[in-house]
LOPAVEX-234233 format. One line per field, with one value per residue (C-alpha): residue in one letter; chain; x, z, y. Coordinates in nm, 2 decimals, decimal comma, always signed. Example, Ala and Ser with C-alpha at 12.3 -4.5 7.8 and 13.67 -1.06 7.14 Angstrom:
2
residuo: c(A/S)
cadena: c(A/A)
X: c(+1,23/+1,37)
Z: c(+0,78/+0,71)
Y: c(-0,45/-0,11)
# end
This chain:
367
residuo: c(X/X/X/X/X/X/X/X/X/X/X/X/X/X/X/X/X/X/X/X/X/X/X/X/X/X/X/X/X/X/X/X/X/X/X/X/X/X/X/X/X/X/X/X/X/X/X/X/X/X/X/X/X/X/X/X/X/X/X/X/X/X/X/X/X/X/X/X/X/X/X/X/X/X/X/X/X/X/X/X/X/X/X/X/X/X/X/X/X/X/X/X/X/X/X/X/X/X/X/X/X/X/X/X/X/X/X/X/X/X/X/X/X/X/X/X/X/X/X/X/X/X/X/X/X/X/X/X/X/X/X/X/X/X/X/X/X/X/X/X/X/X/X/X/X/X/X/X/X/X/X/X/X/X/X/X/X/X/X/X/X/X/X/X/X/X/X/X/X/X/X/X/X/X/X/X/X/X/X/X/X/X/X/X/X/X/X/X/X/X/X/X/X/X/X/X/X/X/X/X/X/X/X/X/X/X/X/X/X/X/X/X/X/X/X/X/X/X/X/X/X/X/X/X/X/X/X/X/X/X/X/X/X/X/X/X/X/X/X/X/X/X/X/X/X/X/X/X/X/X/X/X/X/X/X/X/X/X/X/X/X/X/X/X/X/X/X/X/X/X/X/X/X/X/X/X/X/X/X/X/X/X/X/X/X/X/X/X/X/X/X/X/X/X/X/X/X/X/X/X/X/X/X/X/X/X/X/X/X/X/X/X/X/X/X/X/X/X/X/X/X/X/X/X/X/X/X/X/X/X/X/X/X/X/X/X/X/X/X/X/X/X/X/X/X/X/X/X/X/X/X/X/X/X/X/X/X/X/X/X/X/X/X/X/X/X/X)
cadena: c(A/A/A/A/A/A/A/A/A/A/A/A/A/A/A/A/A/A/A/A/A/A/A/A/A/A/A/A/A/A/A/A/A/A/A/A/A/A/A/A/A/A/A/A/A/A/A/A/A/A/A/A/A/A/A/A/A/A/A/A/A/A/A/A/A/A/A/A/A/A/A/A/A/A/A/A/A/A/A/A/A/A/A/A/A/A/A/A/A/A/A/A/A/A/A/A/A/A/A/A/A/A/A/A/A/A/A/A/A/A/A/A/A/A/A/A/A/A/A/A/A/A/A/A/A/A/A/A/A/A/A/A/A/A/A/A/A/A/A/A/A/A/A/A/A/A/A/A/A/A/A/A/A/A/A/A/A/A/A/A/A/A/A/A/A/A/A/A/A/A/A/A/A/A/A/A/A/A/A/A/A/A/A/A/A/A/A/A/A/A/A/A/A/A/A/A/A/A/A/A/A/A/A/A/A/A/A/A/A/A/A/A/A/A/A/A/A/A/A/A/A/A/A/A/A/A/A/A/A/A/A/A/A/A/A/A/A/A/A/A/A/A/A/A/A/A/A/A/A/A/A/A/A/A/A/A/A/A/A/A/A/A/A/A/A/A/A/A/A/A/A/A/A/A/A/A/A/A/A/A/A/A/A/A/A/A/A/A/A/A/A/A/A/A/A/A/A/A/A/A/A/A/A/A/A/A/A/A/A/A/A/A/A/A/A/A/A/A/A/A/A/A/A/A/A/A/A/A/A/A/A/A/A/A/A/A/A/A/A/A/A/A/A/A/A/A/A/A/A/A/A/A/A/A/A/A/A/A/A/A/A/A/A/A/A/A/A)
X: c(-2,35/-2,67/-2,99/-3,35/-3,68/-3,83/-4,20/-4,26/-4,13/-3,86/-3,52/-3,19/-2,88/-2,85/-2,65/-2,73/-2,97/-2,98/-3,32/-3,64/-3,68/-3,82/-3,91/-3,72/-3,33/-2,76/-2,46/-2,23/-1,98/-2,18/-2,07/-1,73/-1,58/-1,78/-1,62/-1,28/-1,27/-1,36/-1,07/-0,87/-1,01/-1,08/-0,72/-0,61/-0,70/-0,98/-1,24/-1,48/-1,44/-1,53/-1,82/-1,96/-1,98/-2,11/-2,39/-2,47/-2,53/-2,91/-2,98/-3,27/-3,25/-3,40/-3,25/-3,47/-3,80/-3,71/-3,63/-3,50/-3,73/-3,42/-3,21/-2,87/-2,61/-2,30/-2,00/-1,74/-1,56/-1,85/-2,08/-2,41/-2,56/-2,88/-2,88/-3,17/-3,24/-3,56/-3,80/-3,92/-4,03/-4,06/-3,84/-3,54/-3,65/-4,00/-3,89/-3,93/-4,31/-4,57/-4,49/-4,79/-4,64/-4,52/-4,16/-4,10/-3,73/-3,64/-3,34/-3,25/-2,90/-2,76/-2,40/-2,21/-1,84/-1,65/-1,49/-1,16/-1,28/-1,10/-1,40/-1,74/-2,15/-2,42/-2,72/-3,00/-3,38/-3,61/-3,85/-4,13/-4,06/-4,40/-4,28/-4,44/-4,36/-4,37/-4,54/-4,32/-4,31/-4,25/-3,97/-4,06/-4,44/-4,41/-4,76/-4,78/-4,82/-5,00/-4,83/-4,91/-4,87/-4,73/-4,68/-4,41/-4,10/-4,11/-4,37/-4,22/-4,03/-4,35/-4,57/-4,30/-3,98/-3,61/-3,71/-3,97/-3,73/-3,48/-3,74/-3,84/-3,50/-3,43/-3,71/-3,64/-3,28/-3,25/-2,98/-2,94/-2,84/-2,57/-2,59/-2,86/-2,80/-3,01/-3,01/-3,24/-3,28/-3,06/-2,84/-2,69/-2,65/-2,43/-2,25/-2,18/-2,11/-1,82/-1,67/-1,64/-1,86/-1,86/-1,70/-1,86/-1,92/-2,24/-2,21/-2,55/-2,71/-2,97/-3,23/-3,51/-3,81/-3,84/-3,56/-3,49/-3,12/-2,99/-2,65/-2,46/-2,26/-1,92/-1,72/-1,85/-1,79/-2,22/-2,30/-2,51/-2,84/-2,74/-2,60/-2,91/-3,12/-2,89/-2,96/-3,36/-3,36/-3,53/-3,78/-3,54/-3,24/-3,29/-3,62/-3,74/-3,82/-3,67/-3,44/-3,29/-3,26/-3,11/-2,81/-2,73/-2,76/-2,50/-2,24/-2,31/-2,21/-1,86/-1,81/-1,86/-1,61/-1,36/-1,44/-1,40/-1,08/-0,91/-1,03/-0,74/-0,94/-0,65/-0,36/-0,62/-0,76/-1,02/-1,14/-1,16/-1,39/-1,61/-1,69/-1,73/-1,91/-2,12/-2,17/-2,24/-2,52/-2,67/-2,73/-2,97/-2,82/-2,86/-2,75/-2,44/-2,30/-2,45/-2,16/-1,76/-1,60/-1,80/-1,86/-1,44/-1,45/-1,66/-1,50/-1,10/-1,29/-1,42/-1,14/-0,95/-1,24/-1,23/-1,50/-1,29/-1,31/-1,74/-1,95/-2,28/-2,59/-3,02/-3,21/-3,32/-3,68/-3,90/-4,21/-4,52/-4,72/-5,05/-4,88/-4,54/-4,52/-4,40/-4,18/-4,16/-3,90/-3,76/-3,70/-3,46/-3,21/-3,27/-3,20/-2,91/-2,80/-2,85/-2,69/-2,37/-2,38/-2,46/-2,15/-1,93/-1,87/-1,93/-2,28/-2,23/-2,31/-2,61/-2,80/-2,88/-2,85/-3,22/-3,36/-3,49/-3,25/-2,89/-3,01/-3,10/-2,83/-2,90/-2,60/-2,35/-2,50/-2,26/-1,90)
Z: c(-0,67/-0,67/-0,62/-0,47/-0,45/-0,20/-0,11/-0,28/-0,64/-0,59/-0,66/-0,52/-0,46/-0,15/+0,24/+0,48/+0,39/+0,60/+0,51/+0,33/-0,04/-0,07/-0,37/-0,20/-0,29/-0,66/-0,84/-1,04/-0,80/-0,56/-0,74/-0,82/-0,48/-0,33/-0,57/-0,58/-0,19/-0,22/-0,43/-0,17/+0,15/-0,08/-0,18/+0,17/+0,28/+0,54/+0,43/+0,67/+0,53/+0,18/+0,32/+0,51/+0,20/-0,02/+0,21/+0,20/-0,13/-0,26/-0,63/-0,91/-1,20/-1,44/-1,78/-1,62/-1,64/-1,90/-2,15/-2,50/-2,61/-2,56/-2,80/-2,94/-2,67/-2,84/-2,69/-2,82/-2,44/-2,35/-2,10/-2,07/-1,66/-1,62/-1,21/-1,05/-0,72/-0,55/-0,36/-0,16/+0,20/+0,33/+0,63/+0,72/+0,45/+0,64/+0,75/+0,39/+0,38/+0,43/+0,27/-0,01/-0,06/-0,39/-0,49/-0,84/-0,97/-0,86/-1,04/-1,34/-1,53/-1,82/-1,83/-2,11/-2,06/-2,37/-2,47/-2,39/-2,02/-2,02/-2,08/-2,01/-2,09/-1,87/-1,99/-1,72/-1,79/-1,63/-1,40/-1,59/-1,91/-2,13/-2,29/-2,45/-2,16/-2,28/-2,18/-1,93/-1,67/-1,31/-1,12/-0,79/-0,82/-1,10/-1,27/-1,63/-1,65/-2,00/-2,20/-2,16/-2,39/-2,24/-1,90/-1,68/-1,74/-1,33/-1,35/-1,50/-1,16/-0,99/-1,18/-1,27/-1,03/-1,20/-1,48/-1,63/-1,60/-1,77/-2,01/-2,06/-2,09/-2,35/-2,58/-2,58/-2,64/-2,87/-2,59/-2,42/-2,02/-1,89/-1,56/-1,31/-0,99/-0,75/-0,42/-0,18/+0,06/+0,32/+0,12/-0,02/+0,30/+0,45/+0,15/+0,16/+0,53/+0,52/+0,27/+0,52/+0,31/+0,03/-0,06/-0,29/-0,34/-0,41/-0,59/-0,43/-0,13/-0,09/+0,10/+0,01/+0,24/+0,06/+0,08/+0,39/+0,23/+0,40/+0,28/+0,23/-0,07/-0,03/+0,03/+0,23/+0,33/+0,28/+0,57/+0,41/+0,50/+0,33/+0,04/-0,03/+0,04/-0,28/-0,47/-0,40/-0,40/-0,73/-0,60/-0,48/-0,77/-1,18/-1,27/-1,00/-1,22/-1,24/-1,51/-1,30/-1,05/-1,25/-1,32/-0,93/-0,95/-1,22/-1,03/-0,72/-0,89/-1,01/-0,67/-0,50/-0,78/-0,69/-0,31/-0,39/-0,56/-0,26/+0,06/+0,06/+0,01/-0,06/+0,18/+0,48/+0,54/+0,80/+0,56/+0,25/+0,43/+0,63/+0,29/+0,10/+0,34/+0,37/+0,01/-0,05/+0,21/+0,05/-0,30/-0,52/-0,84/-1,14/-1,04/-1,30/-1,02/-0,72/-0,56/-0,46/-0,76/-0,98/-0,83/-0,83/-1,20/-1,26/-1,07/-1,22/-1,54/-1,41/-1,14/-1,42/-1,47/-1,29/-1,32/-1,60/-1,80/-1,74/-1,99/-1,82/-2,03/-2,03/-2,27/-2,51/-2,42/-2,42/-2,25/-2,30/-2,45/-2,24/-1,97/-1,81/-1,55/-1,79/-2,09/-2,41/-2,58/-2,90/-3,13/-3,39/-3,13/-2,90/-3,20/-3,27/-2,88/-2,83/-3,16/-3,04/-2,76/-2,99/-3,14/-2,93/-2,99/-2,80/-2,81/-3,06/-2,95/-3,19/-3,02/-2,69/-2,86/-2,86/-2,58/-2,25/-2,05/-1,93/-2,00/-1,72/-1,48/-1,19/-1,33/-1,25/-0,83/-0,72/-0,83)
Y: c(+3,83/+3,61/+3,80/+3,71/+3,89/+4,02/+3,99/+4,32/+4,21/+4,41/+4,22/+4,30/+4,15/+3,85/+3,99/+4,18/+4,51/+4,82/+4,83/+4,71/+4,81/+5,13/+5,35/+5,61/+5,66/+6,27/+6,27/+6,03/+6,07/+5,89/+5,57/+5,67/+5,72/+5,41/+5,20/+5,41/+5,36/+4,96/+4,91/+5,01/+4,82/+4,53/+4,55/+4,53/+4,26/+4,35/+4,06/+4,20/+4,55/+4,40/+4,18/+4,48/+4,69/+4,46/+4,39/+4,75/+4,79/+4,75/+4,65/+4,66/+4,43/+4,65/+4,40/+4,18/+4,41/+4,56/+4,25/+4,26/+4,53/+4,85/+5,03/+4,82/+4,73/+4,90/+4,77/+5,08/+5,17/+5,43/+5,44/+5,63/+5,65/+5,73/+5,89/+6,03/+6,20/+6,08/+6,30/+6,02/+6,19/+5,81/+5,67/+5,94/+6,14/+6,29/+6,59/+6,72/+6,67/+6,41/+6,07/+6,00/+5,67/+5,75/+5,91/+6,07/+6,15/+6,51/+6,56/+6,33/+6,32/+6,15/+6,10/+5,96/+5,87/+5,86/+5,56/+5,66/+5,79/+6,13/+6,34/+6,30/+6,50/+6,51/+6,60/+6,74/+6,61/+6,87/+6,70/+6,88/+6,76/+6,69/+6,32/+6,03/+5,78/+5,43/+5,12/+4,93/+4,68/+4,79/+4,64/+4,73/+4,56/+4,37/+4,56/+4,64/+5,02/+5,15/+5,45/+5,76/+6,08/+6,43/+6,28/+6,47/+6,29/+6,24/+6,06/+5,78/+5,70/+5,71/+5,49/+5,24/+5,28/+5,24/+5,05/+5,30/+5,60/+5,41/+5,27/+5,65/+5,83/+5,50/+5,59/+5,95/+5,92/+5,64/+5,53/+5,22/+5,30/+5,07/+5,16/+5,31/+5,49/+5,66/+5,86/+5,94/+6,33/+6,16/+6,00/+6,24/+6,49/+6,20/+6,17/+6,53/+6,52/+6,26/+6,46/+6,72/+6,93/+7,10/+7,46/+7,70/+8,07/+8,30/+8,59/+8,67/+8,62/+8,31/+8,33/+8,07/+7,99/+7,68/+7,49/+7,67/+7,78/+8,07/+8,20/+8,54/+8,64/+8,47/+8,13/+7,89/+7,49/+7,35/+7,10/+6,80/+6,97/+7,29/+7,10/+6,95/+7,32/+7,44/+7,15/+7,16/+7,62/+7,75/+8,06/+8,27/+8,25/+8,33/+8,34/+8,11/+7,85/+7,43/+7,55/+7,79/+7,49/+7,28/+7,52/+7,55/+7,13/+7,17/+7,42/+7,21/+6,85/+7,01/+7,14/+6,82/+6,64/+6,87/+6,86/+6,46/+6,51/+6,72/+6,52/+6,28/+5,96/+5,75/+5,85/+5,79/+5,45/+5,58/+5,83/+5,55/+5,32/+5,57/+5,72/+5,40/+5,28/+5,58/+5,58/+5,21/+5,26/+5,60/+5,47/+5,21/+5,06/+4,81/+4,49/+4,53/+4,73/+4,60/+4,43/+4,56/+4,38/+4,58/+4,88/+4,89/+4,80/+5,08/+5,33/+5,25/+5,31/+5,66/+5,82/+6,04/+6,23/+6,63/+6,89/+7,01/+6,77/+6,69/+6,95/+7,02/+7,09/+7,08/+6,89/+7,11/+7,23/+7,53/+7,66/+7,46/+7,76/+7,59/+7,60/+7,82/+7,53/+7,28/+7,24/+7,03/+6,89/+7,04/+6,75/+6,88/+7,01/+6,67/+6,46/+6,62/+6,63/+6,21/+6,18/+6,36/+6,11/+5,81/+5,85/+5,94/+6,32/+6,61/+6,77/+7,09/+7,43/+7,45/+7,19/+7,38/+7,73/+7,80/+7,59/+7,77/+7,57/+7,64/+8,05/+8,34/+8,41/+8,09/+7,95/+8,25/+8,26/+7,93/+7,88)
# end
């Protein structure tokens, strides 16, 4: 698929677009199920459907923005994908707060799929992690962004868009990201609603005035709006920290994966096309995934994965002594974690044993 640059400097695939590029755009399943739907729709000979889905996809050319100054591209069959959820308040997301002209990565997950594509590790990066952000070139404006020491992780997206977010992750991990997927609040809600909601069980009541989510203990099928409330909830669960919220997000991702496998998308062409149409409109990807054909190949390599063979952890961190609202990476444990992914090995328990992440009871609230 050919590419062109918009007046804002953003690289995107050609074809009809649903909206002009923006910096706003949650889960690996978005790309997986969008692509899986495309497999059947495209194979049925519905050329118009193929073109419609192809035209839905927004893309950013991260390779062009980052150039050659990146970790080696190790071609061993494994894949590393950066998945971001944006907190943009622009456009349809304005219901969640005033648009301040910039967005940050509200949720960040590094997904490593093993070379046999039989299992995956997901590393959540807390948005308030203080990192050494490298200098980068913004893929949204083309301007140079200076390096900064002890910058909050989520500012990388704010100051330089997807390319700077990817470069920051690659600098932290030493691992080249093969792909990039992002989705904003509205896109996330639409995907959940297209799936018919997501079924979860809460072990305790949730009443969060900030996310506006209220649930009694018990089993619920969450709408898109409720699902967004759940993954944004933190004040009313665990210790109220962002680390507790990450545990909620991880539990929800597994529930979403289970739901996607259980809705029968392959047995109903109507359901299949509806999901593909919604998902391809909801996501922004790197240019390596920015076509129906590319998403199809990507999805075929991942469709065997399910909740039981996906291990989810949080980047090893500790609270910053100077500011309890920030966390610092645990350097030795972090090196151990990233080395495991780089060598396509399971993350050892010792890498996260002393981390402030994955602790507390927030992860037990939802199952």
